[in-house]
VOGU-3710 file (C-alpha; in Angstrom, 3 decimals, decimal comma):
1> mlysmtgygr> 9,229/-8,254/-9,635  7,275/-6,803/-6,710  6,959/-3,137/-5,737  6,449/-2,021/-2,172  3,972/0,775/-1,363  6,527/2,425/0,907  8,819/4,971/-0,723  10,217/8,476/-0,886  11,093/10,706/-3,856  12,508/14,240/-4,067
11> aeqtladkty> 13,173/16,461/-7,109  14,349/20,044/-7,243  14,975/22,250/-10,257  15,361/25,956/-11,088  13,279/27,174/-13,992  13,599/30,793/-15,005  13,208/32,887/-11,777  11,618/30,037/-9,767  12,949/27,015/-7,972  10,506/24,105/-7,774
21> lvevrslngk> 10,796/21,508/-5,023  8,679/18,322/-5,019  8,692/15,783/-2,172  6,567/12,625/-2,317  6,135/9,941/0,402  3,978/6,865/0,290  2,904/4,247/2,786  0,672/1,185/2,428  -3,075/1,661/1,817  -5,959/-0,227/0,205
31> qfdlrltips> -6,608/2,540/-2,292  -4,913/5,706/-3,643  -5,262/8,215/-0,879  -3,539/11,571/-1,598  -2,728/14,488/0,689  -1,493/17,266/-1,521  0,083/20,616/-0,464  0,668/23,090/-3,326  1,276/26,868/-3,645  -1,466/29,120/-5,007
41> llkpfefeir> 0,604/29,535/-8,184  -0,171/25,903/-9,104  -3,825/25,773/-7,991  -5,060/25,980/-11,624  -3,132/22,726/-12,323  -4,163/20,860/-9,199  -6,395/18,374/-11,129  -3,538/17,529/-13,543  -1,083/17,074/-10,599  -3,463/14,673/-8,840
51> nilneglqrg> -3,909/12,677/-12,035  -0,166/12,399/-12,667  0,396/11,220/-9,075  -2,444/8,711/-9,319  -1,158/7,282/-12,612  2,452/7,110/-11,427  1,845/5,673/-7,960  -1,445/3,645/-8,397  -1,925/2,688/-4,713  -0,992/3,760/-1,265
61> svecsitikq> -1,348/6,559/1,225  0,577/9,348/-0,444  1,700/12,706/0,808  2,996/15,202/-1,739  4,389/18,625/-0,880  5,318/21,193/-3,591  7,004/24,503/-2,935  8,149/27,360/-5,140  10,881/29,800/-4,317  11,414/33,142/-6,069
71> ngaskpvsin> 14,984/33,633/-7,086  15,848/37,303/-6,398  13,103/38,730/-8,488  10,461/40,687/-6,440  6,875/39,731/-6,811  4,759/42,360/-8,670  2,252/44,213/-6,616  -0,656/46,612/-7,353  -1,751/49,718/-5,511  -5,434/50,394/-5,174
81> kelakayyqp> -5,313/54,193/-5,755  -9,031/54,810/-5,229  -8,906/53,076/-1,865  -5,782/55,025/-0,896  -7,577/58,338/-1,796  -10,567/57,284/0,289  -8,262/56,578/3,237  -6,436/59,910/2,863  -9,247/62,352/3,785  -10,174/60,843/7,220
91> vaeladelql> -6,488/60,223/8,069  -5,538/63,841/7,266  -8,432/65,185/9,282  -7,400/63,034/12,208  -3,840/64,403/11,950  -5,167/67,980/12,038  -7,206/67,289/15,103  -4,318/65,697/16,870  -1,941/68,426/15,597  0,365/65,869/14,022
101> qkgdilstil> 2,673/66,222/11,102  1,249/65,012/7,770  4,597/63,927/6,276  4,108/60,266/7,289  0,532/60,027/6,043  1,487/58,207/2,789  3,503/55,507/4,533  0,617/55,050/6,992  -1,985/54,678/4,202  0,146/52,210/2,319
111> klpdvitpst> 0,043/49,928/5,354  -3,715/49,943/5,617  -5,656/46,763/4,505  -6,002/46,087/0,778  -4,129/49,238/-0,350  -1,151/47,155/-1,599  -1,915/43,671/-2,872  0,240/41,141/-4,721  -0,656/40,821/-8,364  -2,277/37,614/-9,473
121> emitddewks> 0,495/35,586/-11,029  0,124/32,393/-13,099  2,743/30,107/-14,592  2,738/29,810/-18,353  2,033/26,577/-20,286  5,799/26,204/-21,012  6,559/26,597/-17,277  3,917/23,987/-16,467  5,511/21,567/-18,915  8,849/22,079/-17,287
131> fekvlkeaia> 7,398/21,677/-13,814  5,599/18,466/-14,881  9,057/16,952/-15,604  10,144/17,800/-12,059  7,027/16,135/-10,658  7,548/13,028/-12,725  11,155/12,820/-11,667  10,117/12,772/-7,954  7,586/10,046/-8,772  10,274/8,050/-10,599
141> qlndhrkdeg> 12,595/8,260/-7,572  9,805/7,086/-5,272  9,081/4,090/-7,556  12,821/3,214/-7,642  12,656/3,145/-3,819  9,508/1,032/-4,030  11,286/-1,387/-6,305  14,210/-1,817/-3,911  11,832/-2,491/-1,052  9,923/-4,894/-3,290
151> rsleadlnqr> 13,033/-7,069/-3,749  13,135/-7,687/-0,025  9,377/-8,450/0,068  9,679/-10,937/-2,773  12,558/-12,753/-1,124  10,611/-13,002/2,141  7,389/-14,252/0,415  9,326/-16,879/-1,557  10,851/-18,101/1,750  7,355/-18,292/3,358
161> laniethqat> 6,097/-20,254/0,329  9,052/-22,660/0,460  8,406/-23,266/4,187  4,696/-24,018/3,549  5,710/-26,515/0,807  8,177/-28,156/3,166  5,483/-28,734/5,806  3,112/-29,970/3,066  5,667/-32,508/1,933  5,919/-33,700/5,530
171> ittleplrrg> 2,159/-34,166/5,675  2,417/-36,225/2,439  4,753/-38,631/4,093  2,628/-38,786/7,252  -0,677/-39,476/5,383  -0,189/-43,244/4,746  0,890/-43,720/8,398  -2,208/-41,841/9,583  -4,502/-44,297/7,761  -2,770/-47,230/9,403
181> kikegiikvl> -3,167/-45,628/12,801  -6,858/-45,003/12,244  -7,406/-48,599/11,190  -5,497/-49,988/14,204  -7,426/-47,664/16,513  -10,839/-48,747/15,238  -9,934/-52,457/15,441  -8,674/-51,992/18,949  -11,858/-50,238/20,110  -14,037/-52,997/18,533
191> eenvgkenyd> -11,978/-55,823/20,123  -12,101/-54,189/23,545  -15,878/-53,416/23,513  -17,368/-56,017/21,236  -14,844/-58,854/21,140  -12,615/-60,071/18,333  -15,060/-62,773/17,214  -18,233/-60,540/17,489  -17,803/-58,145/14,560  -17,790/-58,638/10,783
201> pnrmeqeliy> -14,293/-57,829/9,390  -15,702/-57,214/5,924  -18,340/-54,747/7,186  -15,633/-53,153/9,256  -13,432/-52,704/6,204  -16,306/-51,109/4,282  -17,063/-48,640/7,131  -13,313/-47,910/7,455  -13,040/-47,084/3,776  -16,067/-44,749/4,016
211> yiekidisee> -14,609/-43,054/7,116  -11,138/-42,615/5,574  -12,697/-41,140/2,424  -14,497/-38,535/4,529  -11,238/-37,370/6,188  -9,130/-37,716/3,044  -6,942/-34,612/2,449  -5,441/-35,466/-0,903  -7,705/-32,950/-2,762  -6,624/-30,187/-0,347
221> qvrlknhcdy> -3,040/-31,141/-0,911  -3,423/-30,916/-4,674  -5,222/-27,554/-4,529  -2,652/-26,103/-2,092  0,139/-27,093/-4,473  -1,701/-25,442/-7,371  -2,084/-22,309/-5,320  1,693/-22,306/-4,590  2,443/-22,652/-8,326  -0,025/-19,834/-9,232
231> frlilaeket> 1,472/-17,565/-6,520  4,958/-17,989/-8,014  3,527/-17,331/-11,453  2,022/-14,000/-10,353  5,311/-13,018/-8,681  7,112/-13,503/-11,946  4,703/-11,428/-13,983  5,843/-7,992/-15,222  2,680/-6,279/-13,952  3,542/-3,580/-11,383
241> skgkklsfil> 0,475/-3,726/-9,125  -0,374/-7,199/-7,986  -0,672/-7,004/-4,218  -4,497/-7,465/-4,270  -4,263/-10,535/-6,521  -1,608/-12,123/-4,281  -3,758/-11,398/-1,241  -6,718/-13,271/-2,795  -4,478/-16,280/-3,495  -3,332/-16,332/0,146
251> qefgreintm> -6,953/-16,447/1,206  -7,272/-19,682/-0,771  -4,139/-20,981/0,904  -5,961/-20,482/4,232  -9,041/-22,428/3,155  -7,066/-25,459/2,121  -4,834/-25,399/5,233  -7,792/-25,005/7,555  -9,628/-27,915/5,945  -6,512/-30,143/6,262
261> gskaydsqiq> -6,419/-29,240/9,939  -10,101/-30,066/10,497  -9,652/-33,451/8,840  -6,262/-34,332/10,229  -7,035/-36,423/13,359  -3,289/-36,764/13,771  -1,028/-34,879/16,146  1,925/-34,772/13,785  -0,133/-33,494/10,872  -1,813/-30,953/13,157
271> qcvilmkdel> 1,646/-29,654/14,084  2,473/-29,183/10,360  -0,865/-27,412/9,874  -0,083/-24,995/12,703  3,377/-24,237/11,259  1,819/-23,651/7,785  -0,646/-21,271/9,353  2,116/-19,363/10,991  3,960/-18,948/7,692  0,685/-17,937/5,976
281> ekakeqilnv> 0,029/-15,183/8,542  3,549/-13,793/8,055  3,030/-13,784/4,323  -0,269/-11,939/4,673  1,477/-9,271/6,780  4,010/-8,776/4,020  1,381/-8,619/1,283  -0,119/-5,567/2,956  2,963/-3,600/1,873  2,899/-4,906/-1,736
291> l> 1,681/-2,466/-4,437
//
């Protein structure tokens, strides 16, 4: 089973007087790259939140947004009395100079900077444990989405693999014909330039065998088949993250296919090689989205 790196998860729950909302999005990426937005209330737990996201999502470009809403209860505040008293004297003197009423002085002072400040609030350990469940629920939803996307990726990769094997089978049938064509071509060149009676057939056969061995592609065929089998084996594994491993195997596909193309010396085999390269490139594009 494959998992995509693309997904979305959302979880919301009310705990005591607070409602927690967690939204997580992920796209493909080589490593785990997290952009995290959290309220100040959760700042002391930022390291734990990052670790939970890393362990749950493993790879990808991840964006996580966490918001907290207060449910009806007003936030506690503190009044800096000493600062308010310090403000009072100059404000009162200014009111006297301007012959203004002093009845609104208190409301004016309370609006001045740092007189009223919100109290530092922290969530308790029990609240953190409850929130942790909300965070993991959002991650689970995202992974479910990744799993659904992974099914489509796996079906497409299996199709690309089957197409490559079809073209490889065609090359296998063309290979004996290619050897015959090469032999006929060499004999024709010798007869036209040297004469039928002026070359040693035995020596020609020896040179032909040496030449055909140099352009033989049977080893590349065997290795490509082994790579196909190994690719399917990795696909069937229960391991969640295997995109990098599959990408490395596809690199080996490319080496064998390119070598077959360089040794082909046959237009029909070259056509099959081009078609295999096309399927390989499409598979590589899909692997970029695999976890």
